[in-house]
C-alpha positions in Angstrom: 17.8 -17.6 -81.0 15.6 -16.4 -83.8 14.7 -12.7 -84.0 11.1 -11.9 -82.9 9.8 -8.3 -83.2 8.3 -6.7 -80.0 4.6 -6.2 -80.3 4.0 -4.7 -76.9 2.2 -1.3 -77.4 3.1 1.6 -75.3 0.8 2.9 -72.6 0.3 6.1 -74.5 -0.9 4.2 -77.6 -3.4 2.1 -75.5 -4.9 5.2 -73.9 -5.2 6.9 -77.3 -7.7 4.1 -78.3 -10.3 5.6 -76.0 -10.0 9.0 -77.7 -10.9 7.6 -81.1 -14.3 7.2 -82.6 -15.6 3.7 -83.0 -15.3 3.6 -86.8 -11.6 4.4 -86.6 -10.6 1.6 -84.2 -10.1 -1.2 -86.8 -7.8 1.0 -88.9 -5.8 2.0 -85.9 -5.4 -1.6 -84.9 -4.1 -2.5 -88.4 -1.5 0.3 -88.2 -0.4 -0.8 -84.8 0.1 -4.4 -85.9 1.9 -3.3 -89.0 4.5 -1.7 -86.8 5.0 -5.0 -85.1 5.5 -7.0 -88.3 8.9 -8.7 -88.9 11.3 -6.9 -91.2 11.5 -8.2 -94.8 13.7 -11.3 -95.2 17.1 -10.8 -96.8 17.1 -12.0 -100.5 18.1 -15.6 -100.7 21.3 -16.5 -102.6 20.6 -18.5 -105.7 21.1 -22.2 -105.2 24.5 -23.5 -106.3 24.3 -25.0 -109.8 25.7 -28.5 -110.4 28.5 -29.1 -112.9 27.2 -31.4 -115.6 29.2 -32.8 -118.5 29.5 -35.9 -120.7 32.6 -37.7 -121.7 33.6 -40.4 -124.2 33.5 -44.0 -122.8 36.3 -46.2 -123.9 35.5 -48.4 -127.0 38.5 -50.8 -126.7 41.0 -51.6 -124.0 44.4 -51.2 -125.5 45.8 -53.9 -123.2 43.4 -56.5 -124.5 41.2 -56.6 -121.4 37.4 -56.8 -121.7 35.6 -53.5 -121.2 32.3 -54.9 -119.9 30.2 -52.6 -122.0 29.3 -52.0 -125.6 31.3 -49.5 -127.8 29.9 -46.1 -128.8 28.8 -45.1 -125.3 28.9 -41.8 -123.4 29.3 -41.2 -119.6 27.1 -38.4 -118.2 28.3 -37.0 -114.9 27.0 -34.4 -112.4 28.9 -32.9 -109.5 26.2 -31.6 -107.2 26.2 -29.1 -104.3 26.7 -30.8 -100.9 23.7 -32.8 -99.9 22.1 -33.0 -103.3 20.4 -36.1 -104.5 21.3 -37.7 -107.9 19.0 -36.4 -110.6 17.3 -38.4 -113.3 18.6 -38.4 -116.9 16.1 -38.2 -119.7 17.1 -40.3 -122.8 15.4 -39.9 -126.2 15.8 -42.1 -129.2 13.8 -43.5 -132.1 11.7 -45.5 -129.7 10.7 -42.5 -127.6 11.8 -41.1 -124.3 12.6 -42.6 -120.9 13.9 -41.5 -117.6 16.7 -43.3 -115.8 18.1 -42.6 -112.3 21.8 -41.6 -112.2 23.8 -43.5 -109.6 26.1 -42.0 -107.1 29.8 -42.8 -107.2 30.9 -42.9 -103.6 34.5 -41.7 -103.3 37.2 -43.6 -101.6 37.8 -40.6 -99.4 34.5 -39.1 -98.4 35.9 -36.4 -96.2 37.9 -34.9 -99.1 35.0 -35.2 -101.6 31.8 -34.7 -99.6 29.4 -33.7 -102.4 27.2 -36.1 -104.3 28.8 -37.2 -107.6 26.5 -39.0 -110.0 27.0 -40.8 -113.4 25.2 -42.8 -116.0 26.5 -44.6 -119.0 24.4 -44.8 -122.1 24.3 -45.3 -125.9 26.0 -42.2 -127.4 23.4 -42.1 -130.3 20.7 -41.1 -127.8 19.7 -37.5 -127.0 20.1 -36.8 -123.3 19.1 -34.2 -120.8 19.8 -33.7 -117.1 17.4 -31.1 -115.7 17.7 -28.0 -117.9 21.1 -29.1 -119.4 21.0 -30.7 -122.8 23.9 -33.0 -123.4 25.6 -33.4 -126.7 25.4 -36.7 -128.6 28.5 -38.7 -129.4 29.7 -37.6 -132.8 29.9 -40.2 -135.6 32.9 -38.3 -137.1 35.5 -36.1 -135.5 36.0 -33.0 -137.6 36.2 -30.0 -135.2 38.1 -30.6 -132.0 38.9 -28.1 -129.2 42.3 -28.8 -127.4 43.4 -27.3 -124.1 45.9 -28.3 -121.5 47.8 -27.4 -118.4 45.0 -25.3 -116.9 45.4 -25.3 -113.1 46.7 -22.4 -111.1 50.3 -23.1 -109.9 50.6 -23.3 -106.2 53.1 -26.2 -105.9 54.8 -27.7 -102.9 58.3 -27.2 -104.4 59.9 -23.8 -104.6 60.0 -22.1 -107.9 61.3 -18.5 -107.6 58.5 -16.4 -109.0 56.7 -19.6 -110.1 53.5 -19.4 -108.0 50.5 -17.7 -109.6 48.0 -15.1 -108.4 45.0 -17.4 -108.6 42.6 -14.5 -108.0 44.0 -12.4 -110.8 42.6 -13.3 -114.3 45.7 -11.8 -115.9 48.0 -14.1 -114.0 45.8 -17.2 -114.2 43.9 -17.0 -117.5 42.0 -20.3 -117.6 38.6 -18.6 -117.0 39.2 -16.2 -119.8 40.5 -19.0 -122.1 37.4 -21.2 -121.4 35.0 -18.3 -122.0 36.6 -17.4 -125.3 36.6 -21.0 -126.5 32.9 -21.3 -125.5 32.0 -18.3 -127.6 33.8 -19.9 -130.5 31.9 -23.1 -129.9 28.6 -21.3 -129.9 29.3 -19.9 -133.4 30.3 -23.3 -134.7 29.9 -26.4 -132.4 32.8 -28.6 -131.4 32.6 -32.4 -132.0 35.0 -33.1 -129.1 36.9 -31.4 -126.4 40.3 -32.8 -125.4 42.2 -31.8 -122.3 45.8 -33.1 -122.3 46.2 -33.0 -118.6 47.3 -31.0 -115.5 43.9 -29.8 -114.2 45.0 -29.5 -110.6 47.9 -27.3 -109.6 46.8 -26.1 -106.2 48.8 -28.6 -104.2 50.1 -26.3 -101.5 48.7 -23.4 -99.5 49.0 -19.9 -100.9 52.1 -18.3 -99.3 51.5 -15.3 -97.1 53.8 -13.2 -99.3 51.5 -13.6 -102.3 48.2 -11.8 -101.6 47.0 -12.5 -105.2 46.1 -16.1 -104.2 44.9 -15.5 -100.7 42.1 -17.8 -99.6 42.7 -20.3 -102.3 41.7 -23.9 -101.5 44.5 -26.5 -101.9 45.3 -30.2 -101.9 43.6 -33.1 -103.6 40.2 -32.1 -102.2 36.9 -31.2 -103.8 37.1 -27.4 -103.1 40.5 -27.2 -104.9 39.1 -29.2 -107.9 36.1 -27.0 -108.1 38.3 -23.8 -108.1 41.0 -25.1 -110.3 38.9 -26.8 -113.0 35.2 -27.0 -112.8 34.2 -23.4 -112.1 36.3 -21.8 -114.8 35.5 -24.6 -117.2 31.7 -24.3 -116.6 31.0 -22.5 -120.0 32.6 -25.5 -121.8 31.4 -28.4 -119.8 28.2 -29.3 -121.8 29.3 -28.1 -125.2 30.7 -31.4 -126.5 31.9 -34.8 -125.2 35.2 -34.6 -123.4 38.4 -36.7 -123.4 40.4 -36.2 -120.2 44.1 -37.2 -120.4 45.9 -37.7 -117.1 48.8 -35.3 -116.4 51.8 -35.6 -114.1 49.9 -33.4 -111.6 47.3 -36.2 -111.4 49.6 -38.9 -110.1 48.7 -40.6 -106.9 51.3 -38.6 -105.1 49.5 -35.4 -106.1 45.9 -35.2 -107.3 45.4 -38.8 -108.5 42.5 -39.5 -106.2 40.5 -36.6 -107.5 41.2 -37.4 -111.1 40.2 -41.1 -110.7 37.0 -40.0 -108.9 35.9 -37.1 -111.1 37.4 -37.4 -114.6 38.8 -40.9 -115.4 36.9 -42.9 -117.9 38.5 -46.3 -117.5 36.1 -48.0 -115.1 35.1 -51.0 -117.1 32.0 -52.2 -115.3 30.3 -48.8 -114.7 30.7 -49.4 -110.9 32.4 -47.3 -108.2 35.9 -46.1 -108.5 38.7 -48.2 -107.0 39.3 -47.9 -103.3 42.5 -46.0 -103.1 44.6 -44.5 -105.9 46.1 -46.3 -108.9 48.9 -45.0 -111.1 49.6 -46.3 -114.6 46.0 -46.9 -115.6 45.7 -48.9 -118.8 45.4 -47.1 -122.2 42.2 -47.3 -124.3 40.9 -46.6 -127.8 38.2 -44.2 -128.7 36.8 -45.0 -132.1 34.9 -43.0 -134.7 34.1 -43.5 -138.3 37.1 -41.5 -139.5 39.5 -41.3 -136.6 40.7 -43.5 -133.7 42.3 -42.0 -130.6 44.7 -43.8 -128.3 44.6 -42.3 -124.8 47.7 -43.2 -122.8 48.4 -42.4 -119.1 52.0 -41.1 -119.0 51.4 -39.2 -115.7 54.0 -41.1 -113.8 56.6 -41.2 -116.5 59.0 -39.0 -114.6 59.0 -41.1 -111.4 62.6 -42.0 -110.6 61.4 -45.3 -108.9 60.3 -48.3 -110.9 61.7 -46.9 -114.1 62.6 -50.3 -115.6 59.2 -51.7 -114.8 57.4 -48.7 -116.2 59.5 -48.7 -119.4 58.6 -52.3 -120.0 54.9 -51.5 -119.2 54.8 -48.6 -121.7 56.4 -50.8 -124.4 53.9 -53.5 -123.8 51.0 -51.0 -123.9 52.1 -49.7 -127.3 52.7 -53.2 -128.8 49.2 -54.4 -127.7 47.6 -51.2 -128.9 49.0 -51.4 -132.4 48.6 -55.2 -132.8 45.7 -55.8 -135.0 45.0 -52.1 -135.7 43.7 -51.1 -139.2 46.7 -50.0 -141.2 44.8 -47.4 -143.3 42.7 -45.8 -140.6 43.8 -42.4 -139.3 44.8 -42.4 -135.6 46.2 -40.0 -133.1 48.1 -40.6 -129.8 46.9 -38.6 -126.8 49.2 -38.3 -123.8 50.5 -35.6 -121.4 54.2 -35.6 -122.2 55.6 -34.6 -125.5 57.7 -37.4 -127.0 60.6 -35.3 -128.5 60.2 -31.7 -127.4 61.5 -30.7 -124.0 62.5 -27.0 -124.0 63.6 -25.7 -120.7 63.5 -29.3 -119.3 66.9 -30.5 -120.7 67.7 -34.2 -121.4 70.1 -34.6 -118.4 67.3 -33.7 -116.0 64.8 -35.9 -117.8 67.2 -38.8 -117.6 67.7 -38.3 -113.9 63.9 -38.3 -113.4 63.4 -41.4 -115.5 61.1 -39.8 -118.1 63.6 -40.1 -120.9 63.7 -43.8 -120.4 60.0 -44.5 -120.1 58.8 -42.1 -122.7 61.4 -43.3 -125.1 59.7 -46.7 -125.3 56.6 -44.9 -126.5 58.6 -42.7 -129.0 60.4 -45.8 -130.3 57.1 -47.6 -131.0 55.7 -44.6 -132.7 58.9 -44.1 -134.8 59.1 -47.8 -135.8 55.4 -47.8 -136.9 56.0 -44.8 -139.0 59.1 -46.3 -140.6 57.3 -49.5 -141.6 54.8 -49.0 -144.5 52.9 -52.2 -143.4 52.4 -51.0 -139.8 49.5 -48.8 -138.5 51.0 -45.4 -137.8 49.9 -42.2 -136.0 49.2 -39.1 -138.0 49.4 -36.7 -134.9 50.5 -36.7 -131.3 48.6 -34.4 -128.9 50.5 -33.5 -125.7 50.9 -30.8 -123.2 53.2 -30.5 -120.1 55.3 -27.6 -121.6 53.5 -24.4 -121.0 53.2 -23.0 -124.5 51.8 -23.9 -127.8 54.1 -25.7 -130.2 53.6 -27.2 -133.6 56.5 -29.5 -134.6 56.6 -31.0 -138.1 59.3 -33.4 -139.2 61.0 -32.1 -142.3 61.3 -35.1 -144.6 59.7 -38.5 -145.1 61.1 -41.7 -143.8 62.3 -44.6 -146.1 58.8 -45.9 -146.6 57.5 -42.5 -147.6 55.7 -41.7 -144.3 56.7 -39.1 -141.8 56.9 -39.1 -138.1 53.7 -37.8 -136.6 53.0 -34.1 -136.4 53.4 -33.2 -132.7 51.2 -30.5 -131.1 52.0 -29.2 -127.6 48.9 -27.6 -126.1 50.0 -26.6 -122.6 49.2 -22.9 -122.4 45.5 -22.7 -121.3 46.1 -21.3 -117.8 49.1 -22.6 -115.8 52.0 -20.1 -115.6 53.4 -20.0 -119.0 57.0 -20.7 -120.1 58.8 -17.8 -121.5 61.4 -17.6 -124.2 64.2 -17.0 -121.7 63.4 -20.3 -120.1 64.4 -22.3 -123.2 67.8 -23.8 -122.6 69.5 -27.1 -122.4 68.7 -28.5 -125.8 71.2 -28.4 -128.7 70.9 -26.7 -132.1 68.1 -24.2 -131.3 69.0 -22.2 -134.4 68.7 -18.5 -133.6 68.6 -19.1 -129.9 70.0 -15.6 -129.2 66.8 -14.1 -130.4 64.6 -16.1 -128.1 65.1 -14.0 -125.0 64.2 -10.7 -126.7 62.2 -11.9 -129.6 58.5 -11.6 -130.3 55.8 -13.6 -128.4 55.1 -15.7 -131.5 58.0 -17.3 -133.4 58.4 -19.3 -136.6 61.9 -20.6 -136.7 63.9 -23.5 -138.1 64.7 -25.9 -135.2 66.5 -29.1 -134.6 64.6 -31.1 -132.0 66.5 -33.6 -129.9 65.5 -37.2 -130.5 65.1 -39.7 -127.7 68.7 -40.5 -126.7 68.3 -44.3 -126.3 66.0 -47.2 -126.2 66.5 -48.6 -122.7 65.4 -52.2 -122.4 64.4 -53.1 -118.9 66.7 -56.2 -119.0 69.8 -54.0 -119.6 70.6 -55.7 -122.9 72.2 -53.6 -125.6 70.2 -53.4 -128.8 71.6 -52.7 -132.2 71.3 -49.1 -133.3 68.0 -48.2 -134.9 68.5 -45.9 -137.9 65.6 -44.5 -139.9 67.5 -43.7 -143.0 69.7 -41.3 -141.1 66.8 -39.2 -139.9 66.1 -40.5 -136.4 69.0 -42.6 -135.0 68.3 -44.3 -131.7 71.4 -44.9 -129.6 71.5 -47.6 -126.9 73.1 -46.8 -123.6 73.6 -48.9 -120.5 70.6 -49.4 -118.3 69.9 -48.0 -115.8 71.1 -44.7 -117.1 73.6 -42.5 -115.2 72.3 -39.5 -113.3 73.8 -37.2 -115.9 73.6 -38.0 -119.6 74.6 -35.8 -122.5 71.9 -34.2 -124.6 70.7 -36.4 -127.5 73.6 -36.3 -130.0 71.6 -37.2 -133.1 68.7 -34.8 -133.5 66.3 -35.0 -136.4 65.2 -32.0 -138.4 61.8 -30.4 -137.8 60.1 -27.2 -138.5 58.6 -25.5 -135.4 56.2 -22.7 -134.7 55.6 -21.5 -131.1 53.3 -19.2 -129.1 54.0 -18.3 -125.5 50.6 -16.7 -125.1 47.8 -18.2 -123.0 45.2 -19.8 -125.4 43.6 -22.8 -127.0 43.6 -24.6 -130.3 40.9 -25.8 -132.7 41.7 -28.7 -135.0 39.6 -28.8 -138.2 39.9 -32.1 -140.1 39.3 -32.3 -143.8 40.1 -34.5 -146.9 43.5 -32.7 -147.4 44.6 -33.0 -143.8 44.1 -31.0 -140.6 44.2 -27.3 -140.1 45.0 -26.1 -136.6 44.2 -22.6 -135.5 45.7 -21.3 -132.2 43.7 -18.5 -130.4 44.8 -16.2 -127.6 43.0 -15.9 -124.3 40.7 -13.2 -125.8 39.6 -15.6 -128.6 41.5 -13.8 -131.3 43.3 -16.0 -133.8 47.1 -16.0 -133.6 48.5 -18.8 -135.6 47.2 -20.9 -138.5 48.8 -24.3 -139.0 48.5 -26.9 -141.7 49.6 -30.4 -140.9 50.1 -31.8 -144.4 51.9 -28.7 -145.7 54.5 -28.6 -142.9 57.4 -30.1 -144.9 60.6 -28.8 -146.5 61.2 -25.1 -145.8 57.6 -24.3 -144.9 56.9 -23.4 -141.4 54.0 -25.4 -139.9 52.2 -22.3 -138.8 51.9 -18.7 -140.0 50.5 -15.7 -138.3 46.7 -15.7 -138.5 45.1 -13.4 -141.1 
């Protein structure tokens, strides 16, 4: 029942009216009524602000399917407070301005995603605005790229001793600080693109009672957990540049795949609603610019122990189709969640048991074969995450045709509980491994990285050994693999630089190659890397400054 103030005057106040002169009666009446006025209303909380961003629309389907839209487009999206109506988007080009109505993307599970979620696909050359938010244009060239990955707060359903995070403590879960620091850097010099290499959602289980630092955290593949794990901490970055969202293993359909497909995936080819239900193994696609092409590959389910043979065949077909007809001389990068030949702390036997060594090796094999053939279109860099650190891995010497394997960057340290030096075990020939447990937070060390152990054809046929001039031998083992396999016996030489600190990377592209700077959570530079210079005895990165 609403509050109503009592305006019934006392008998004494009524009798006092007769003792007043006539000219004072109006003033007395006003004072009496003022005492009956309702108390001032409590200040209203500011209305919740929507999350607004823009992401790159696929330009070419790597599997050969038709996209249903022209290349060079952007997708504007807005996640509104519950009950909000889709706003208009204002588009401006050489022919003037116009307003278009964004359309709502109804989720397949309305109960888990109750808020209005709106999108609009448009020509990336146009200027765009949603309310007060000015959206960036699609860049013609990609020269300054922010890369983050593995950002969610770890509350997982499986037990990791000491592995859960205090989601309410910014020292334990640093994604908010990382995003704010990156945004400050972007304000000084804008980014052309923001790449997230996957694992946005880690809150898949309730906070345990024994961990007060995450008390009250939302969890599960539901909108509140997505807002807490990604959208709210990422808010300073959302509208700074177009995004590319790579799918991580925490976004499989068994985990948070429904939320990823509803909120972040860019592979809806007709601009219509998302699929009813969840889909693993979404097809790869190309993003094209004047000076750089990006192949975005969904490796989220690479570690699934079921369907390994079918998935290995699928990945191999993806890579073949993606590289067929590609321009040989154009620069291209491969974006996927899992590193192709760098698995510290996640040794080869475990990978083989999970199936990832089989499925990912078909991708690594295609990448290596392309690099070894001077006539084939090759990749300059591979951008990945999954391992919770920053790693720059540069092959030491060129292949027979004069080209090198791609420079591999692991960008998995933007918030999820970081890997520590003592966790690094299981891979052979780590060099001065004894110094890892007690060494500094940032390391530059010679390292021999384990190559993929075998190229496992789904048919079980044995293939002849594939030898890249003694640098990267591929052994063939029976398929399916045994539960326990030895670590890769034929590693290739690479120089590696690591940082175990929370942070982000900025890639600056120029005529002489790429420079990659790694920044800590406070925005201070830690490592400076040069892609082209990382050969011979030179470390790929040096301490900044």
